[in-house]
C-alpha positions as CSV (number, residue, x, y, z in Angstrom):
1,M,0.2,0.0,0.0
2,A,1.3,3.5,-1.2
3,L,-1.3,6.1,0.7
4,I,0.7,9.0,0.8
5,E,0.0,11.6,3.8
6,I,1.1,15.1,4.1
7,K,0.9,16.6,7.5
8,N,1.2,20.3,7.9
9,V,4.2,20.7,5.7
10,A,5.6,24.4,5.7
11,K,8.7,25.4,3.8
12,T,10.5,28.7,4.5
13,F,14.0,30.2,2.6
14,G,14.7,33.0,4.7
15,N,12.0,35.4,5.0
16,F,10.1,33.7,1.9
17,T,7.4,31.1,2.8
18,A,7.3,28.8,0.0
19,L,4.7,26.5,1.3
20,H,2.2,26.9,4.3
21,S,0.9,24.5,6.2
22,I,0.1,21.7,3.3
23,D,-2.4,18.9,4.5
24,L,-3.0,16.4,1.4
25,S,-3.9,12.9,1.6
26,I,-3.0,10.7,-1.6
27,S,-4.6,7.2,-2.0
28,D,-2.8,4.2,-3.0
29,Q,-2.4,4.1,-6.8
30,E,-4.1,7.4,-7.3
31,F,-3.1,9.4,-9.9
32,M,-2.8,13.1,-8.1
33,V,-1.9,16.1,-10.4
34,L,-0.4,19.3,-8.4
35,L,-1.3,21.8,-10.6
36,G,-0.6,25.7,-10.5
37,A,1.6,28.6,-12.4
38,S,5.2,29.1,-11.7
39,G,6.6,29.8,-8.0
40,C,3.3,28.3,-6.5
41,G,5.2,25.7,-4.4
42,K,4.2,22.5,-6.2
43,T,7.5,21.5,-7.1
44,T,9.0,22.5,-3.7
45,L,6.1,19.8,-2.6
46,L,7.5,17.4,-4.8
47,R,11.2,17.7,-3.5
48,I,9.8,17.6,-0.1
49,I,8.2,13.9,-0.4
50,A,11.1,13.0,-2.5
51,G,13.5,13.8,0.2
52,L,15.6,16.5,-2.0
53,E,14.1,19.3,0.4
54,T,13.8,19.1,4.0
55,P,10.6,20.8,5.4
56,S,10.4,23.3,7.9
57,Q,7.7,21.8,9.7
58,G,5.4,19.1,9.3
59,E,5.5,15.2,8.2
60,V,5.3,13.0,5.5
61,W,3.8,9.6,5.7
62,I,4.2,6.7,2.7
63,G,2.1,3.5,3.2
64,G,2.1,3.9,6.8
65,K,5.7,4.8,7.6
66,R,6.8,8.5,8.5
67,V,9.6,9.0,5.6
68,D,10.5,12.6,6.0
69,Q,13.6,12.0,8.2
70,L,14.6,9.2,5.7
71,P,17.4,9.8,2.8
72,P,15.4,9.6,-0.9
73,K,16.7,6.4,-1.3
74,D,14.7,4.7,1.4
75,R,11.5,6.0,0.6
76,G,10.4,3.8,-2.0
77,I,10.0,6.4,-4.6
78,A,11.4,6.9,-8.1
79,M,11.4,10.2,-9.7
80,V,11.1,11.4,-13.5
81,F,12.4,15.0,-14.2
82,Q,11.9,17.3,-16.8
83,N,15.3,17.1,-18.3
84,Y,15.2,13.4,-18.6
85,A,18.8,12.8,-17.3
86,V,19.1,9.9,-19.7
87,F,23.0,9.2,-19.5
88,P,24.7,9.7,-23.1
89,H,27.3,7.2,-22.5
90,L,25.1,4.2,-21.8
91,T,22.5,2.2,-24.1
92,V,18.9,2.3,-24.0
93,F,19.4,-1.0,-21.8
94,E,22.0,0.1,-19.4
95,N,19.9,3.6,-18.8
96,I,16.8,1.5,-17.9
97,A,18.9,-0.9,-15.9
98,F,21.0,1.7,-14.2
99,G,18.8,1.7,-11.0
100,L,18.7,-2.1,-10.7
101,R,22.4,-2.4,-11.0
102,M,23.3,-0.1,-8.3
103,A,20.7,-2.0,-6.0
104,K,22.4,-5.0,-7.0
105,V,19.6,-6.8,-8.6
106,P,20.4,-10.0,-10.1
107,D,21.2,-10.0,-13.9
108,A,18.1,-12.4,-14.8
109,D,15.6,-10.0,-13.1
110,V,17.3,-6.8,-14.4
111,K,16.9,-8.2,-18.2
112,R,13.3,-8.9,-17.4
113,R,12.2,-5.8,-15.8
114,V,14.2,-3.8,-18.7
115,E,12.8,-5.9,-21.3
116,R,9.1,-5.3,-19.9
117,N,9.2,-1.7,-19.2
118,A,10.8,-0.9,-22.6
119,E,8.1,-3.1,-24.0
120,L,5.7,-1.0,-22.0
121,M,6.7,2.4,-23.2
122,H,6.7,0.9,-26.9
123,I,10.9,1.5,-26.9
124,E,11.7,-2.3,-27.0
125,Q,13.4,-2.0,-30.6
126,L,15.6,0.8,-29.2
127,L,17.8,-0.7,-26.5
128,G,20.8,-1.1,-28.2
129,R,20.9,2.6,-29.0
130,Y,22.6,5.4,-27.4
131,S,20.8,8.7,-26.4
132,G,22.1,10.6,-29.2
133,Q,20.3,8.7,-31.6
134,L,17.3,9.2,-29.9
135,S,14.6,12.0,-30.3
136,G,13.5,13.9,-27.2
137,G,10.1,11.9,-27.2
138,Q,12.3,8.5,-27.0
139,R,14.3,9.7,-24.1
140,Q,11.5,10.9,-22.2
141,R,10.2,7.1,-22.7
142,V,13.8,5.8,-21.5
143,A,13.4,7.9,-18.5
144,V,9.8,6.7,-17.6
145,A,10.8,2.8,-18.1
146,R,13.8,3.4,-16.0
147,A,11.5,4.8,-13.2
148,L,9.2,2.1,-13.6
149,A,11.8,-0.7,-13.4
150,M,12.7,0.2,-9.9
151,E,9.0,-0.9,-9.2
152,P,8.7,1.9,-6.6
153,D,5.6,2.4,-4.5
154,V,5.5,6.0,-5.5
155,I,6.4,7.8,-8.7
156,L,7.1,11.3,-8.7
157,M,7.3,13.3,-12.1
158,D,8.2,17.0,-12.3
159,E,6.9,18.4,-15.7
160,P,8.0,15.5,-17.8
161,L,6.2,16.3,-20.9
162,S,7.0,20.1,-21.1
163,N,10.1,19.8,-23.7
164,L,8.2,17.8,-26.0
165,D,6.2,19.5,-28.9
166,A,2.5,19.6,-28.7
167,L,1.5,16.6,-30.6
168,L,3.9,14.3,-29.1
169,R,2.7,15.5,-25.7
170,M,-0.7,14.7,-26.4
171,E,0.4,11.1,-27.7
172,M,2.5,10.6,-24.2
173,R,0.0,11.8,-22.3
174,A,-2.7,9.1,-23.3
175,E,0.2,6.6,-23.2
176,L,2.0,7.8,-19.9
177,K,-1.9,7.3,-18.3
178,G,-2.4,4.0,-19.5
179,V,1.2,2.8,-18.5
180,L,1.0,4.1,-14.8
181,A,-2.5,2.8,-14.2
182,E,-1.1,-0.8,-15.4
183,S,1.9,-0.5,-13.0
184,N,-0.3,-0.1,-10.2
185,T,1.7,2.7,-8.6
186,T,0.8,6.2,-6.7
187,T,1.5,8.8,-9.0
188,I,2.2,12.4,-8.0
189,Y,2.7,14.5,-11.3
190,V,3.4,18.1,-11.1
191,T,2.7,20.5,-14.1
192,H,1.4,24.3,-15.2
193,D,-0.4,22.6,-18.1
194,Q,-3.9,22.5,-17.3
195,V,-4.6,20.3,-20.3
196,E,-2.4,17.5,-18.8
197,A,-4.1,17.9,-15.3
198,M,-7.8,17.7,-16.3
199,S,-6.8,14.7,-19.1
200,M,-4.5,13.0,-16.8
201,A,-5.5,13.5,-13.1
202,D,-7.6,11.2,-10.7
203,R,-7.5,14.3,-8.8
204,I,-6.1,17.8,-9.0
205,S,-4.4,19.6,-6.2
206,V,-4.5,23.5,-7.9
207,M,-2.1,25.4,-6.0
208,N,-1.6,29.1,-5.7
209,G,0.5,31.1,-3.3
210,G,2.3,27.9,-1.6
211,K,-1.4,27.1,-0.8
212,I,-3.8,23.9,-1.9
213,V,-6.8,26.2,-2.9
214,Q,-8.8,23.0,-4.0
215,A,-8.4,19.2,-4.2
216,A,-10.9,17.3,-6.2
217,T,-11.6,15.7,-9.5
218,P,-11.0,17.3,-12.8
219,I,-14.6,17.6,-13.4
220,E,-15.5,19.2,-9.9
221,V,-12.4,21.4,-10.2
222,Y,-13.8,22.8,-13.4
223,R,-17.4,22.7,-12.6
224,N,-17.3,23.8,-9.1
225,P,-14.4,25.9,-8.2
226,A,-13.8,26.4,-4.7
227,A,-12.4,29.6,-5.0
228,R,-12.4,32.5,-7.7
229,F,-8.8,31.5,-8.2
230,V,-9.4,28.3,-9.4
231,G,-12.1,29.6,-11.9
232,S,-9.7,32.1,-13.3
233,F,-7.0,29.6,-13.7
234,I,-8.7,26.2,-14.8
235,G,-10.2,26.6,-18.4
236,N,-9.3,28.0,-22.0
237,P,-11.1,30.9,-22.1
238,P,-11.3,30.8,-18.1
239,M,-14.4,31.9,-16.2
240,N,-16.5,35.2,-16.7
241,F,-16.9,37.6,-13.4
242,L,-19.1,40.0,-13.1
243,P,-20.3,42.3,-10.0
244,A,-24.0,41.3,-9.0
245,S,-25.6,43.8,-6.7
246,K,-28.9,43.3,-4.6
247,S,-32.1,43.1,-6.1
248,A,-35.3,41.8,-5.4
249,A,-35.5,39.0,-2.4
250,G,-33.3,36.0,-3.3
251,H,-31.8,37.5,-6.4
252,R,-28.9,39.4,-7.7
253,R,-28.8,42.1,-10.7
254,V,-26.2,41.3,-13.4
255,A,-26.2,43.6,-16.1
256,D,-29.6,44.4,-15.7
257,V,-30.7,41.2,-15.4
258,D,-31.7,39.6,-12.5
259,F,-30.9,35.9,-11.1
260,P,-31.7,33.8,-8.3
261,A,-28.7,33.8,-6.1
262,P,-27.5,32.2,-2.8
263,A,-27.9,34.4,0.8
264,S,-25.0,36.7,1.4
265,D,-24.8,39.9,3.5
266,R,-22.6,41.7,0.8
267,D,-23.9,44.3,-1.4
268,V,-22.1,43.3,-4.3
269,I,-20.9,39.5,-4.8
270,E,-19.5,38.0,-7.9
271,F,-21.4,36.4,-10.6
272,A,-19.5,33.8,-12.7
273,I,-20.1,31.7,-15.9
274,R,-17.8,29.7,-17.8
275,P,-17.8,31.0,-21.8
276,E,-19.6,27.5,-23.3
277,D,-22.3,27.9,-20.6
278,V,-24.1,30.7,-22.3
279,T,-26.4,30.7,-25.4
280,P,-27.3,33.6,-27.8
281,G,-30.9,34.3,-27.8
282,K,-33.8,37.0,-27.9
283,T,-33.3,38.1,-24.0
284,G,-30.4,37.8,-21.5
285,L,-27.2,39.3,-20.8
286,P,-26.3,42.2,-23.3
287,A,-22.9,41.7,-24.9
288,K,-21.5,44.4,-27.4
289,V,-19.4,42.0,-29.5
290,R,-15.7,43.4,-30.3
291,V,-13.3,40.3,-31.2
292,I,-14.6,37.4,-33.1
293,E,-11.9,34.3,-33.2
294,P,-13.0,31.3,-35.4
295,L,-12.2,27.9,-33.6
296,G,-13.2,25.5,-36.4
297,P,-16.6,23.9,-34.7
298,H,-17.1,27.1,-32.4
299,L,-16.5,30.8,-32.5
300,L,-14.9,32.5,-29.7
301,L,-16.4,36.0,-29.0
302,T,-14.9,38.7,-26.9
303,C,-17.6,41.2,-25.7
304,D,-18.2,44.3,-23.5
305,M,-20.7,43.7,-21.1
306,D,-21.8,46.5,-18.8
307,G,-18.2,47.5,-18.9
308,H,-16.4,44.5,-18.2
309,A,-14.8,42.0,-20.5
310,F,-17.0,38.8,-21.3
311,R,-16.1,35.9,-23.4
312,A,-18.6,33.7,-25.0
313,V,-18.1,30.3,-27.2
314,V,-21.0,29.7,-29.8
315,E,-21.3,27.7,-32.8
316,S,-19.6,28.6,-35.7
317,D,-22.5,29.1,-38.0
318,L,-23.9,31.6,-35.7
319,T,-24.1,35.2,-38.2
320,V,-22.4,37.8,-35.9
321,A,-19.9,40.6,-36.9
322,T,-17.8,43.1,-34.8
323,G,-20.2,45.8,-33.4
324,D,-23.2,43.7,-33.0
325,T,-25.1,43.3,-29.7
326,L,-25.9,39.7,-28.6
327,Y,-28.2,38.8,-26.0
328,L,-26.6,35.8,-23.9
329,I,-28.7,33.4,-21.6
330,P,-26.3,31.9,-18.7
331,Q,-27.2,28.0,-18.1
332,Q,-29.0,28.3,-14.8
333,D,-27.3,25.3,-13.1
334,R,-23.4,26.4,-14.2
335,I,-23.8,29.7,-12.8
336,R,-21.4,30.1,-9.8
337,W,-20.8,32.8,-6.9
338,F,-18.1,34.2,-5.2
339,E,-17.6,36.0,-2.3
340,P,-15.4,39.3,-3.5
341,E,-13.5,39.7,-0.2
342,T,-12.5,36.1,0.6
343,N,-12.9,34.9,-2.9
344,L,-14.3,31.9,-1.8
345,A,-17.3,30.1,-3.5
346,I,-20.7,30.9,-2.1
347,G,-23.8,28.6,-1.6
348,G,-21.7,25.3,-3.0
């Protein structure tokens, strides 16, 4: 069992606090993604789990055993880095076998594990080559196969696909997810790419300013952001936010349209809706079209709505021109509300 428990972990560098009292539980064989912009603390947290950084406070437990005071080699983990770290003087076979040789695994087991994991990563035909004869995608596959060959309880991955081109990254995402599911390991994967996070994760921990803002399934993070930051960070384009003033009892006024809203003592809260969750109609939120971007089956419209920028994704066959005023009807069950002072969601 490789249940991972991070308990009250913080990290400071001088006067700078990189992590603020992180608590996170990751289930056995779960694929957890740490998602956030550069500087949010995700790599620092990964390095603490790996034993490459020492926490300023808190504990790390793996499989019911406290490990934050153990060296990396005794934690039952393997790590895949952004820069591959494939040894140029060794063949693919010996690169994959490197950790096994260091651990003095018998030759027969080394051969079996190398060949099995090379086959899993579709590089079995490359075992005799050197890294200079490999593409970037092939070198990344070697690095993953080397980690899997150690049969670790936990695999830690730090932006492993970020150096690949867009098409290869998409192919590797699907393969990597399948391979890791088959290997029955617990995976923690760091990325700033929300598409990677949404497509690969069992759960996503969205990080900002050294804190976990929300930890939930991809669909929950997308549909029910717990904080304004999550709604603004997840999604391309991100959520729209508009001020909502008090109106009739139980309602809020947004751009001269009233909507039922959860109770709040605030005079003004925030109304939020995703761009794809509005439909053009004869009534609704008035939006003056400023920019039209064709996106194949859809159009992305950037509009002015009561002095605020508002984006809408509509069908590509909609007849619309710059300067037109559209009326956009939000899908009622997709509207979210946020407290402007705390930036937290109101009313679930």
